[in-house]
MARFI-952809 format. One line per field, with one value per residue: z, x, y of N, C-alpha, C in turn; residue number from 1. Coordinates in nm, 4 decimals, m for minus. Example, Ala and Ser with C-alpha at 12.3 -4.5 7.8 and 13.67 -1.06 7.14 Angstrom:
// MARFI-952809
n.z: c(0.7800/0.7080) .
n.x: c(1.3190/1.2850) .
n.y: c(m0.5690/m0.2250) .
ca.z: c(0.7800/0.7140) .
ca.x: c(1.2300/1.3670) .
ca.y: c(m0.4500/m0.1060) .
c.z: c(0.7800/0.7870) .
c.x: c(1.3200/1.2900) .
c.y: c(m0.3300/0.0030) .
n: c(1/2) .
END
This chain:
// MARFI-952809
n.z: c(m5.4208/m5.4651/m5.3444/m5.1525/m5.2970/m5.2156/m5.1265/m5.2201/m5.2763/m5.2023/m5.0525/m5.2214/m5.1556/m5.1878/m5.4827/m5.4765/m5.5628/m5.5064/m5.2881/m5.0245/m4.8317/m4.5443/m4.6268/m4.6836/m4.7038/m4.7489/m4.7682/m4.8593/m4.7917/m4.8146/m4.4987/m4.3813/m4.3065/m4.4084/m4.3063/m4.4866/m4.5193/m4.2969/m4.2710/m4.3768/m4.4170/m4.6361/m4.8188/m5.1248/m5.2855/m5.5759/m5.7548/m5.5392/m5.3634/m5.2045/m4.9382/m4.8348/m4.5415/m4.3302/m4.1685/m4.3333/m4.4610/m4.3591/m4.5159/m4.7198/m4.9947/m5.0749/m5.0617/m5.2588/m5.4866/m5.5047/m5.5439/m5.7896/m5.9522/m5.9805/m5.8021/m5.6029/m5.3548/m5.0548/m4.8918/m4.8602/m5.0155/m5.3035/m5.4494/m5.7475/m5.8678/m5.8534/m5.9584/m5.8754/m5.8148/m5.7080/m5.8134/m6.0722/m6.3611/m6.5092/m6.7654/m6.7498/m6.5495/m6.6793/m6.8795/m6.7146/m6.5890/m6.8141/m6.9077/m6.6921/m6.4929/m6.3928/m6.3295/m6.1161/m6.0201/m5.7850/m5.9306/m6.2635/m6.5001/m6.7752/m7.1288/m7.2494/m7.5088/m7.6348/m7.6982/m7.4782/m7.5776/m7.7335/m7.5384/m7.3992/m7.6040/m7.6205/m7.4517/m7.5466/m7.7873/m7.7372/m7.5884/m7.5374/m7.5552/m7.5778/m7.4656/m7.6712/m7.6931/m7.6742/m7.5427/m7.2931/m7.1965/m7.1869/m6.9739/m6.7555/m6.7707/m6.9601/m7.2231/m7.3656/m7.3669/m7.5019/m7.7068/m7.6039/m7.4832/m7.2119/m7.0786/m7.1142/m6.9480/m6.6256/m6.2996/m6.1896/m6.4191/m6.5656/m6.3996/m6.4315/m6.6990/m6.6692/m6.5237/m6.7141/m6.9040/m6.7571/m6.7292/m6.9828/m7.1016/m6.9961/m6.7264/m6.4708/m6.2234/m6.0453/m5.9287/m5.7057/m5.6026/m5.3785/m5.5343/m5.5140/m5.3914/m5.4772/m5.5146/m5.4556/m5.2305/m5.3713/m5.6387/m5.5915/m5.5091/m5.7505/m5.8882/m5.7256/m5.7743/m6.0379/m6.0009/m5.8408/m6.0182/m6.2198/m6.0722/m6.0099/m6.2592/m6.4267/m6.2632/m6.1608/m5.9501/m5.6989/m5.5395/m5.3154/m5.2034/m4.9448/m4.7530/m4.6499/m4.4249/m4.4422/m4.6838/m4.6532/m4.6232/m4.8652/m4.9290/m4.9728/m4.8023/m4.5421/m4.4777/m4.2242/m4.1904/m4.0194/m3.9277/m4.1287/m4.1321/m4.1478/m3.9337/m3.8632/m3.9963/m4.1531/m4.2639/m4.4359/m4.3302/m4.4359/m4.7227/m4.8486/m5.0995/m5.3066/m5.3186/m5.0732/m4.8926/m4.6274/m4.6266) .
n.x: c(9.1507/9.4700/9.7844/10.0199/10.3294/10.6381/10.9728/11.2126/11.4755/11.8150/12.1142/12.3967/12.6885/13.0122/13.2050/13.4592/13.7925/14.0588/14.1516/14.3333/14.4727/14.6286/14.8856/15.2219/15.5615/15.8877/16.2182/16.5243/16.8650/17.1383/17.1852/17.0220/16.7012/16.4448/16.1461/15.9095/15.6335/15.3799/15.1578/14.9416/14.6187/14.3817/14.1490/14.0618/13.8395/13.6272/13.6829/13.7731/13.9927/14.2818/14.5086/14.8315/15.0074/15.2999/15.6111/15.9366/16.0153/15.7959/15.6311/15.4748/15.5511/15.6201/15.3731/15.2352/15.3825/15.3271/15.0493/15.0507/15.1629/15.4363/15.5946/15.6071/15.4186/15.5372/15.3803/15.0219/14.7352/14.6259/14.3537/14.2229/13.9504/13.8112/13.9974/14.2836/14.5764/14.8101/14.8483/14.9226/15.1260/15.4391/15.3786/15.1036/15.1002/15.2355/15.0496/14.8380/14.9500/14.9837/14.7235/14.5630/14.6806/14.8201/15.1210/15.2772/15.5648/15.8071/16.0159/16.0242/16.0848/16.0800/16.1427/16.4065/16.4556/16.2145/15.9035/15.6419/15.3954/15.4897/15.6089/15.3808/15.2584/15.4017/15.2758/15.0113/15.0352/15.0559/14.8407/14.5094/14.2653/14.3150/14.3290/14.3709/14.6977/14.6658/14.4200/14.4758/14.6812/14.5382/14.3645/14.5293/14.5793/14.7684/14.7559/14.8675/15.1355/15.2220/15.4056/15.6521/15.9781/16.1046/16.3151/16.2326/16.0249/15.8774/15.9367/15.6883/15.5298/15.6539/15.5934/15.3193/15.3034/15.3970/15.1839/14.9805/15.0789/15.0530/14.7760/14.6785/14.6201/14.3790/14.3625/14.2302/14.3287/14.5376/14.8533/15.0550/15.3659/15.5009/15.4375/15.4597/15.6947/15.9369/15.8797/15.7995/15.5602/15.3687/15.3833/15.3425/15.0743/14.9459/15.0011/14.8627/14.6060/14.5782/14.5800/14.3505/14.1584/14.1713/14.0888/13.8253/13.7038/13.7497/13.6984/13.8983/14.0470/14.2604/14.5723/14.7880/15.1079/15.2672/15.4871/15.3998/15.1868/14.9760/14.8527/14.6686/14.4164/14.2847/14.1888/13.9597/13.9852/14.2239/14.5245/14.7285/15.0544/15.2684/15.5507/15.5198/15.2493/14.9026/14.8329/14.6184/14.3097/14.1022/13.8059/13.7641/13.5333/13.4797/13.6238/13.8998/13.9847/14.2798/14.3966/14.3379/14.4925/14.7219/15.0577) .
n.y: c(m2.7583/m2.6412/m2.7620/m2.5728/m2.4722/m2.6223/m2.5608/m2.7693/m2.7727/m2.8271/m2.7171/m2.8019/m2.9996/m2.8574/m2.9264/m3.1637/m3.1159/m3.1893/m3.4518/m3.5443/m3.8019/m3.9269/m3.8494/m3.8899/m3.7987/m3.8888/m3.8012/m3.9429/m3.9481/m4.1225/m4.2522/m4.0757/m3.9509/m3.7366/m3.6122/m3.4801/m3.4589/m3.5686/m3.7821/m3.6282/m3.4823/m3.3415/m3.1300/m2.9784/m2.7577/m2.7104/m2.4167/m2.2669/m2.0385/m2.0945/m2.0320/m2.1169/m2.1226/m2.1066/m2.2033/m2.2267/m2.5473/m2.6771/m2.8279/m2.7251/m2.6675/m2.9239/m3.0580/m2.9095/m2.9783/m3.2516/m3.2507/m3.1283/m3.3185/m3.3238/m3.4497/m3.7493/m3.9267/m4.0868/m4.2448/m4.2856/m4.1202/m3.9395/m3.7977/m3.6826/m3.5345/m3.7838/m3.9585/m4.1459/m4.0014/m4.0992/m4.3464/m4.3119/m4.3600/m4.2430/m4.1442/m4.0956/m3.9024/m3.6960/m3.6324/m3.5524/m3.3222/m3.1615/m3.1233/m3.0402/m2.8764/m2.5677/m2.3917/m2.1537/m1.9903/m1.8494/m1.7400/m1.6310/m1.7702/m1.7174/m1.7211/m1.5471/m1.4596/m1.4522/m1.2844/m1.1595/m1.2546/m1.4695/m1.6313/m1.7165/m1.8525/m2.0890/m2.2662/m2.2694/m2.3954/m2.6654/m2.7412/m2.8826/m2.7401/m2.4466/m2.0988/m1.8078/m1.6564/m1.3809/m1.3521/m1.4704/m1.3029/m1.0683/m1.1209/m1.0860/m0.8249/m0.7271/m0.6516/m0.4451/m0.4956/m0.7134/m0.7630/m0.7157/m0.7934/m1.0036/m0.8587/m0.6021/m0.5686/m0.5071/m0.6612/m0.7391/m0.7394/m0.9405/m1.1572/m1.1629/m1.2335/m1.4931/m1.5979/m1.5718/m1.7515/m1.9853/m2.0115/m2.0235/m2.2663/m2.3292/m2.4488/m2.6651/m2.6319/m2.4086/m2.3726/m2.2079/m2.1072/m1.9069/m1.6640/m1.3879/m1.3468/m1.2312/m0.9702/m0.6215/m0.4617/m0.3030/m0.3940/m0.6609/m0.6663/m0.6108/m0.8465/m1.0290/m0.9380/m1.0205/m1.2995/m1.3401/m1.2500/m1.4438/m1.6668/m1.5918/m1.5301/m1.7488/m1.9609/m2.1185/m2.3491/m2.2488/m2.2488/m2.0917/m2.0589/m1.8830/m1.6698/m1.4436/m1.3382/m1.1597/m1.1944/m1.3903/m1.2873/m1.2640/m1.5082/m1.7859/m2.0045/m2.0778/m2.2456/m2.3614/m2.4734/m2.7029/m2.8804/m3.0804/m3.1305/m3.0247/m2.7827/m2.6227/m2.4930/m2.2503/m2.0760/m1.7709/m1.5407/m1.2945/m1.1835/m0.9891/m0.7469/m0.7643/m0.5074/m0.4023/m0.5276/m0.5130/m0.4890) .
ca.z: c(m5.3839/m5.4846/m5.2309/m5.1725/m5.3388/m5.1144/m5.1841/m5.1787/m5.3173/m5.0937/m5.0867/m5.2468/m5.1045/m5.2925/m5.5528/m5.4370/m5.6698/m5.4480/m5.1557/m4.9813/m4.7039/m4.4933/m4.7200/m4.6215/m4.7966/m4.6827/m4.8550/m4.8010/m4.8424/m4.7358/m4.3805/m4.3266/m4.3537/m4.3805/m4.3205/m4.5339/m4.4869/m4.1940/m4.2607/m4.3985/m4.4779/m4.6770/m4.9340/m5.1952/m5.3569/m5.7051/m5.7575/m5.4215/m5.3557/m5.0750/m4.9058/m4.7477/m4.4590/m4.2408/m4.1815/m4.4298/m4.4187/m4.2947/m4.6063/m4.8160/m5.1330/m5.1032/m5.0927/m5.3879/m5.5917/m5.5188/m5.6058/m5.9291/m6.0270/m5.9965/m5.7053/m5.5617/m5.2101/m5.0031/m4.8490/m4.8639/m5.1398/m5.3540/m5.5497/m5.8258/m5.9362/m5.8587/m6.0060/m5.7766/m5.8743/m5.6529/m5.8910/m6.2096/m6.4066/m6.5567/m6.8829/m6.7039/m6.4781/m6.7794/m6.9396/m6.6107/m6.5754/m6.9376/m6.9301/m6.5767/m6.3912/m6.4252/m6.2215/m6.1078/m5.9187/m5.7438/m6.0420/m6.3729/m6.5969/m6.9116/m7.2253/m7.2716/m7.6513/m7.6848/m7.6444/m7.3868/m7.6583/m7.7738/m7.4180/m7.3729/m7.7161/m7.5954/m7.3881/m7.6277/m7.9019/m7.6976/m7.5090/m7.6127/m7.5779/m7.5162/m7.5041/m7.7507/m7.6078/m7.6538/m7.4410/m7.1639/m7.1525/m7.1536/m6.8415/m6.6536/m6.7986/m7.0307/m7.3667/m7.4284/m7.3495/m7.5574/m7.7971/m7.5336/m7.4325/m7.0664/m7.0303/m7.1262/m6.8556/m6.4829/m6.2344/m6.1801/m6.5531/m6.6000/m6.3257/m6.4935/m6.8194/m6.6212/m6.4898/m6.8414/m6.9619/m6.6789/m6.7428/m7.1240/m7.1387/m6.9203/m6.6278/m6.3615/m6.0996/m6.0559/m5.8094/m5.7022/m5.4940/m5.3520/m5.6579/m5.4880/m5.3031/m5.5278/m5.5529/m5.3468/m5.1988/m5.4760/m5.7542/m5.5439/m5.5098/m5.8900/m5.9199/m5.6551/m5.8477/m6.1540/m5.9551/m5.7986/m6.1389/m6.2836/m5.9875/m6.0169/m6.3960/m6.4870/m6.1655/m6.1432/m5.8125/m5.6875/m5.4116/m5.3117/m5.0910/m4.9162/m4.6170/m4.6131/m4.3607/m4.4783/m4.8054/m4.6170/m4.6230/m4.9959/m4.9517/m4.9195/m4.6844/m4.5067/m4.4180/m4.1532/m4.1905/m3.9200/m3.9132/m4.2238/m4.1150/m4.1422/m3.7921/m3.8504/m4.1175/m4.1294/m4.3780/m4.4158/m4.3419/m4.5279/m4.7948/m4.8914/m5.2293/m5.2924/m5.2964/m4.9334/m4.8086/m4.5684/m4.6208) .
ca.x: c(9.2450/9.6056/9.8761/10.1248/10.4585/10.7442/11.1074/11.2849/11.6160/11.9111/12.2473/12.4826/12.8242/13.1052/13.2704/13.5980/13.8906/14.1643/14.1331/14.4552/14.4566/14.7466/14.9949/15.3542/15.6744/16.0174/16.3355/16.6354/17.0007/17.2181/17.1128/16.9444/16.5639/16.3768/16.0018/15.8521/15.4909/15.3593/15.0183/14.8588/14.4863/14.3259/14.0603/14.0424/13.7128/13.6216/13.6658/13.8185/14.1284/14.3379/14.6423/14.9089/15.1027/15.3799/15.7547/16.0116/16.0324/15.6759/15.5648/15.3862/15.5943/15.6125/15.2339/15.2014/15.4466/15.2559/14.9204/15.0751/15.2206/15.5804/15.6600/15.5193/15.4128/15.5928/15.2621/14.8999/14.6594/14.5748/14.2498/14.1864/13.8225/13.7781/14.1089/14.3905/14.7039/14.9200/14.8666/14.9570/15.2638/15.4988/15.3066/14.9752/15.1279/15.2667/14.9218/14.7655/15.0082/14.9620/14.5825/14.4843/14.7492/14.9075/15.2160/15.3402/15.6687/15.8619/16.0955/15.9285/16.1219/16.0449/16.2526/16.4429/16.4572/16.0776/15.8143/15.5384/15.3024/15.5549/15.6235/15.2512/15.2301/15.4653/15.1760/14.8905/15.0620/15.0500/14.7203/14.3970/14.1622/14.3753/14.2965/14.4757/14.7884/14.6099/14.3158/14.5387/14.7501/14.4353/14.3112/14.6205/14.5932/14.8945/14.7292/14.9543/15.2766/15.2348/15.5190/15.7739/16.0614/16.1145/16.4043/16.1613/15.9122/15.9083/15.9207/15.5465/15.4806/15.7039/15.5167/15.1871/15.3219/15.4053/15.0474/14.9097/15.1281/14.9993/14.6310/14.6388/14.5660/14.2544/14.3768/14.1341/14.4006/14.6534/14.9354/15.1460/15.4636/15.5605/15.4322/15.4949/15.8116/16.0466/15.8214/15.7626/15.4182/15.2867/15.3787/15.2829/14.9292/14.9021/15.0053/14.7509/14.4846/14.5715/14.5449/14.2103/14.0757/14.1669/14.0055/13.6851/13.6507/13.7593/13.6624/14.0142/14.0885/14.3911/14.6426/14.9001/15.2020/15.3296/15.5343/15.3387/15.0603/14.8702/14.7849/14.5605/14.2874/14.2185/14.1560/13.8396/14.0307/14.3655/14.5814/14.8546/15.1368/15.3746/15.6100/15.4676/15.1055/14.8204/14.8060/14.4841/14.2534/13.9787/13.7495/13.7420/13.3941/13.4820/13.7506/13.9320/14.0493/14.4256/14.4326/14.3119/14.5859/14.8296/15.1790) .
ca.y: c(m2.6531/m2.6934/m2.7525/m2.4720/m2.5260/m2.6235/m2.5560/m2.8901/m2.7621/m2.8311/m2.6685/m2.9164/m2.9891/m2.8159/m3.0354/m3.1851/m3.1265/m3.2726/m3.5092/m3.6135/m3.8729/m3.9963/m3.8207/m3.8904/m3.7900/m3.9025/m3.7900/m4.0177/m3.9262/m4.2153/m4.2995/m3.9640/m3.9384/m3.6107/m3.6293/m3.3540/m3.4681/m3.6714/m3.8248/m3.5092/m3.4932/m3.2119/m3.1269/m2.8512/m2.7604/m2.6432/m2.2725/m2.1921/m1.9866/m2.1336/m1.9822/m2.2052/m2.0503/m2.1893/m2.1798/m2.3069/m2.6852/m2.7310/m2.9208/m2.6570/m2.6894/m3.0673/m3.0881/m2.8497/m3.0572/m3.3789/m3.2194/m3.0932/m3.4295/m3.3059/m3.5378/m3.8585/m3.9503/m4.2110/m4.3187/m4.2069/m4.1146/m3.8121/m3.8189/m3.5644/m3.5571/m3.9250/m4.0401/m4.1487/m3.9605/m4.1764/m4.4697/m4.2768/m4.3778/m4.1178/m4.0948/m4.0428/m3.7775/m3.5936/m3.5928/m3.4802/m3.1881/m3.0851/m3.0931/m2.9970/m2.7974/m2.4564/m2.3623/m2.0222/m1.9968/m1.7212/m1.6900/m1.6305/m1.8745/m1.6805/m1.7312/m1.4072/m1.4256/m1.4532/m1.1817/m1.2086/m1.3327/m1.5941/m1.7144/m1.7797/m1.9441/m2.2181/m2.3519/m2.2827/m2.4842/m2.8062/m2.7660/m2.9368/m2.6383/m2.3289/m1.9624/m1.7458/m1.5797/m1.2476/m1.3620/m1.4970/m1.1818/m0.9709/m1.1520/m1.0336/m0.6817/m0.7000/m0.6440/m0.3437/m0.5323/m0.8488/m0.7775/m0.6777/m0.9025/m0.9993/m0.7528/m0.4754/m0.5745/m0.5047/m0.7911/m0.7708/m0.7719/m1.0736/m1.2565/m1.1724/m1.3159/m1.6318/m1.6381/m1.5905/m1.8769/m2.0965/m2.0251/m2.0246/m2.3975/m2.3432/m2.5560/m2.6680/m2.6017/m2.3202/m2.3922/m2.0932/m2.1173/m1.7749/m1.5844/m1.2472/m1.3477/m1.1485/m0.8426/m0.5306/m0.4697/m0.2427/m0.4840/m0.7852/m0.6511/m0.6238/m0.9893/m1.0918/m0.9019/m1.1095/m1.4339/m1.3425/m1.2359/m1.5761/m1.7514/m1.5511/m1.5294/m1.8817/m2.0634/m2.2057/m2.3773/m2.1846/m2.2609/m1.9986/m2.0653/m1.7544/m1.6414/m1.3159/m1.3743/m1.0660/m1.2409/m1.4830/m1.2184/m1.2742/m1.6492/m1.8485/m2.0809/m2.0637/m2.3660/m2.3399/m2.5933/m2.7147/m3.0140/m3.1776/m3.1503/m2.9043/m2.7601/m2.5657/m2.4344/m2.1765/m2.0050/m1.6286/m1.4997/m1.1806/m1.1707/m0.8533/m0.7353/m0.7474/m0.3672/m0.3699/m0.6025/m0.4327/m0.5701) .
c.z: c(m5.3927/m5.3616/m5.2565/m5.2109/m5.2245/m5.1843/m5.1328/m5.2167/m5.1957/m5.1433/m5.1036/m5.1901/m5.2174/m5.3539/m5.5118/m5.5614/m5.6251/m5.3130/m5.1225/m4.8456/m4.6687/m4.5729/m4.6447/m4.7301/m4.7167/m4.7884/m4.7854/m4.8705/m4.7576/m4.6208/m4.3200/m4.3903/m4.3126/m4.4092/m4.3574/m4.5070/m4.3935/m4.1809/m4.2801/m4.4657/m4.5184/m4.7998/m4.9931/m5.2832/m5.4863/m5.6871/m5.6369/m5.4376/m5.2145/m5.0591/m4.8057/m4.6740/m4.3715/m4.2639/m4.2916/m4.3748/m4.3559/m4.3871/m4.7144/m4.9604/m5.1701/m5.1383/m5.2300/m5.5026/m5.6124/m5.5843/m5.7549/m6.0124/m6.0550/m5.9040/m5.6656/m5.4106/m5.1748/m4.9570/m4.8606/m5.0043/m5.1738/m5.4658/m5.6152/m5.9060/m5.9586/m5.9088/m5.9067/m5.8425/m5.8296/m5.7232/m6.0349/m6.2409/m6.4655/m6.6750/m6.8430/m6.6288/m6.5751/m6.8444/m6.8401/m6.5959/m6.6974/m6.9494/m6.8146/m6.4862/m6.4541/m6.3049/m6.2322/m5.9925/m5.8848/m5.8568/m6.1717/m6.4798/m6.7374/m7.0021/m7.2758/m7.4179/m7.7142/m7.6222/m7.5464/m7.4607/m7.6940/m7.6552/m7.3866/m7.4819/m7.6962/m7.5339/m7.4797/m7.7454/m7.8666/m7.6184/m7.5979/m7.6491/m7.5201/m7.5478/m7.6099/m7.6553/m7.5768/m7.5440/m7.3029/m7.1100/m7.1194/m7.0151/m6.7292/m6.6848/m6.8611/m7.1819/m7.4383/m7.4198/m7.4158/m7.6414/m7.7376/m7.4875/m7.2804/m7.0121/m7.0367/m7.0292/m6.7112/m6.4241/m6.2245/m6.3139/m6.5966/m6.5264/m6.3831/m6.6270/m6.7793/m6.5826/m6.6169/m6.9080/m6.8901/m6.7042/m6.8874/m7.1686/m7.0672/m6.8164/m6.5239/m6.2315/m6.1302/m5.9235/m5.8101/m5.5798/m5.4805/m5.4747/m5.6386/m5.4085/m5.3468/m5.5602/m5.4324/m5.3335/m5.3105/m5.5952/m5.7141/m5.5448/m5.6512/m5.9320/m5.8510/m5.7224/m5.9715/m6.1123/m5.9120/m5.9183/m6.2109/m6.2050/m6.0046/m6.1577/m6.4591/m6.3926/m6.1383/m5.9946/m5.7967/m5.5475/m5.4180/m5.1857/m5.0707/m4.7734/m4.5647/m4.5571/m4.3997/m4.5983/m4.7733/m4.6273/m4.7572/m5.0179/m4.9096/m4.7931/m4.6684/m4.4358/m4.3530/m4.1426/m4.0782/m3.9150/m4.0028/m4.2113/m4.1298/m3.9975/m3.7694/m3.9850/m4.0812/m4.2576/m4.3423/m4.4321/m4.4395/m4.5913/m4.8304/m5.0295/m5.2090/m5.2629/m5.1517/m4.8373/m4.7574/m4.5514/m4.5090) .
c.x: c(9.3863/9.6907/9.9791/10.2562/10.5585/10.8779/11.1882/11.4322/11.7069/12.0455/12.3410/12.6216/12.9171/13.1760/13.4172/13.6857/14.0063/14.1190/14.2571/14.4303/14.5864/14.8721/15.1271/15.4605/15.8030/16.1259/16.4521/16.7661/17.0945/17.1345/17.0226/16.8056/16.5071/16.2284/15.9396/15.7022/15.4706/15.2095/14.9177/14.7264/14.4401/14.2382/14.0597/13.9195/13.7181/13.6007/13.7160/13.9616/14.1783/14.4765/14.7065/15.0137/15.1797/15.5274/15.8174/16.0309/15.9097/15.5934/15.4801/15.4240/15.5896/15.4707/15.1965/15.2593/15.3772/15.1201/14.9377/15.1367/15.3687/15.6599/15.5597/15.5258/15.4814/15.4807/15.1416/14.8416/14.6251/14.4769/14.2183/14.0615/13.7947/13.8875/14.2244/14.5251/14.8187/14.9397/14.9095/15.1020/15.3137/15.4225/15.1736/14.9938/15.1612/15.1390/14.8385/14.8184/14.9754/14.8171/14.5156/14.5480/14.8307/14.9951/15.2656/15.4397/15.7198/15.9420/16.0228/15.9569/16.0706/16.1670/16.2843/16.4368/16.3183/15.9971/15.7157/15.4402/15.3637/15.5782/15.4931/15.2180/15.2934/15.3675/15.0566/14.9107/15.0510/14.9247/14.6057/14.2945/14.2095/14.3011/14.3976/14.5715/14.7334/14.5034/14.3771/14.6096/14.6509/14.3772/14.3999/14.6601/14.7279/14.8746/14.8225/15.1029/15.3085/15.3598/15.6499/15.8474/16.0719/16.2023/16.3396/16.0444/15.9604/15.8920/15.7754/15.4864/15.5292/15.6263/15.3761/15.1936/15.3267/15.2666/14.9673/14.9505/15.0663/14.8508/14.5864/14.5820/14.4347/14.2650/14.2652/14.1973/14.5183/14.7284/15.0484/15.2361/15.5365/15.5555/15.4660/15.6241/15.9246/16.0012/15.7963/15.6103/15.3296/15.2718/15.3160/15.1305/14.8746/14.9001/14.8908/14.6178/14.4679/14.5270/14.3986/14.1166/14.0615/14.0757/13.8576/13.6272/13.6498/13.7148/13.7742/14.0439/14.2337/14.4475/14.7681/14.9816/15.2610/15.3826/15.4735/15.1994/14.9462/14.7895/14.6690/14.4226/14.2140/14.1607/14.0136/13.8739/14.1805/14.4096/14.7143/14.9294/15.2399/15.4204/15.5447/15.3209/15.0333/14.7769/14.6658/14.4392/14.1290/13.9350/13.7317/13.5936/13.3809/13.6197/13.7732/13.9954/14.1990/14.4666/14.4117/14.4047/14.6955/14.9511/15.2685) .
c.y: c(m2.7094/m2.6730/m2.6441/m2.5385/m2.5202/m2.6271/m2.6736/m2.8842/m2.7590/m2.7800/m2.7878/m2.8917/m2.9462/m2.9364/m3.0446/m3.1947/m3.2155/m3.3259/m3.5917/m3.6778/m3.9448/m3.9695/m3.8053/m3.8815/m3.7919/m3.8935/m3.8595/m3.9820/m4.0110/m4.2696/m4.1921/m3.9610/m3.8030/m3.6308/m3.4952/m3.3467/m3.5862/m3.7029/m3.7123/m3.5449/m3.3539/m3.2286/m2.9868/m2.8639/m2.6792/m2.4936/m2.1971/m2.1437/m2.0125/m2.0735/m2.0769/m2.1216/m2.1485/m2.1653/m2.2639/m2.4477/m2.7474/m2.8192/m2.8570/m2.6887/m2.8368/m3.1075/m3.0336/m2.9315/m3.1912/m3.3559/m3.1906/m3.2036/m3.4144/m3.3967/m3.6439/m3.8753/m4.0810/m4.3033/m4.2257/m4.1983/m3.9697/m3.8440/m3.6848/m3.5972/m3.7055/m4.0161/m4.0319/m4.1196/m4.0492/m4.3101/m4.4411/m4.3108/m4.2453/m4.0595/m4.0314/m3.9119/m3.6649/m3.5424/m3.5110/m3.3375/m3.1026/m3.0389/m3.0197/m2.8928/m2.6853/m2.4251/m2.2189/m2.0280/m1.8564/m1.6570/m1.7230/m1.7356/m1.8443/m1.6970/m1.5909/m1.3647/m1.4239/m1.3402/m1.2446/m1.2988/m1.4687/m1.6867/m1.7868/m1.8813/m2.0809/m2.3171/m2.3743/m2.3780/m2.6324/m2.8405/m2.8135/m2.8293/m2.5045/m2.1997/m1.9195/m1.6750/m1.4407/m1.2480/m1.3813/m1.3728/m1.0708/m0.9932/m1.0984/m0.8890/m0.6461/m0.6899/m0.5468/m0.3767/m0.6659/m0.8692/m0.7268/m0.8034/m0.8920/m0.8869/m0.6152/m0.4654/m0.5646/m0.6444/m0.8327/m0.8074/m0.9092/m1.1823/m1.2707/m1.2466/m1.4635/m1.6839/m1.6630/m1.7212/m1.9967/m2.1189/m2.0425/m2.1589/m2.4290/m2.4553/m2.5503/m2.6193/m2.5108/m2.3264/m2.2899/m2.1015/m1.9839/m1.6832/m1.4371/m1.2356/m1.2567/m1.0062/m0.7533/m0.5286/m0.4145/m0.3356/m0.6177/m0.7799/m0.6654/m0.7709/m1.0631/m1.0585/m0.9903/m1.2496/m1.4416/m1.3275/m1.3696/m1.6696/m1.7185/m1.5659/m1.6683/m1.9933/m2.1612/m2.2246/m2.3349/m2.2033/m2.1751/m2.0229/m1.9269/m1.7526/m1.5116/m1.3418/m1.2815/m1.1150/m1.3351/m1.4185/m1.2284/m1.4140/m1.6834/m1.9267/m2.0665/m2.1914/m2.3286/m2.4727/m2.5872/m2.8595/m3.1187/m3.2090/m3.0170/m2.8869/m2.7053/m2.5120/m2.3563/m2.1069/m1.8581/m1.5968/m1.3834/m1.1733/m1.0247/m0.8580/m0.7195/m0.6030/m0.3237/m0.4437/m0.5085/m0.5203/m0.5210) .
n: c(1/2/3/4/5/6/7/8/9/10/11/12/13/14/15/16/17/18/19/20/21/22/23/24/25/26/27/28/29/30/31/32/33/34/35/36/37/38/39/40/41/42/43/44/45/46/47/48/49/50/51/52/53/54/55/56/57/58/59/60/61/62/63/64/65/66/67/68/69/70/71/72/73/74/75/76/77/78/79/80/81/82/83/84/85/86/87/88/89/90/91/92/93/94/95/96/97/98/99/100/101/102/103/104/105/106/107/108/109/110/111/112/113/114/115/116/117/118/119/120/121/122/123/124/125/126/127/128/129/130/131/132/133/134/135/136/137/138/139/140/141/142/143/144/145/146/147/148/149/150/151/152/153/154/155/156/157/158/159/160/161/162/163/164/165/166/167/168/169/170/171/172/173/174/175/176/177/178/179/180/181/182/183/184/185/186/187/188/189/190/191/192/193/194/195/196/197/198/199/200/201/202/203/204/205/206/207/208/209/210/211/212/213/214/215/216/217/218/219/220/221/222/223/224/225/226/227/228/229/230/231/232/233/234/235/236/237/238/239/240/241/242/243/244/245/246/247) .
END
């Protein structure tokens, strides 16, 4: 008589994309020191969407810049998929940013003399395994606006072009600093829909800095910053769609 089958499968721990330990950043101007980060520890996992909340000066943008290879830590360590970013030289950081990270900022930084398609092409021409500009713009629902110039696009459309440009190189990580900060609630929701679509369809680990506490409802996890540290963090048991966010 055969033995009954037993299920030995175990739920594996989510894959770590970033692991920061003891992260400290001090800016010095003459004799004045500003402590932007004070021994911060945090982890981001593959495919998650995280929201960073906290007052101005609490360390959110500094952390994002260090994770993205735009700034360096004074002390501490940042590991990206087993590689320690804090030991990278300038050339290695440039390669890391080009291959692994997409950035979205509050201001769109589009080139006014280029169409939406051409703005996205700037990235696809230097990436190793890019999408086509048409594919990237389609992901943010701008297929019908590809040949328009920035001046012909609304603020929300311009921000979606910026998102398409950021994701066209298929980055593992998308770092967004106040991506809805210059937008009203209706247009901001459309931009959040684009970001959540990228996170869900491509599995891109996404971190969003915002001063709008309502946006935390779309996140897998929420990080509260204060005085250069993460004061608290929690996971949303139930996430809401951007269209359900009350601004």
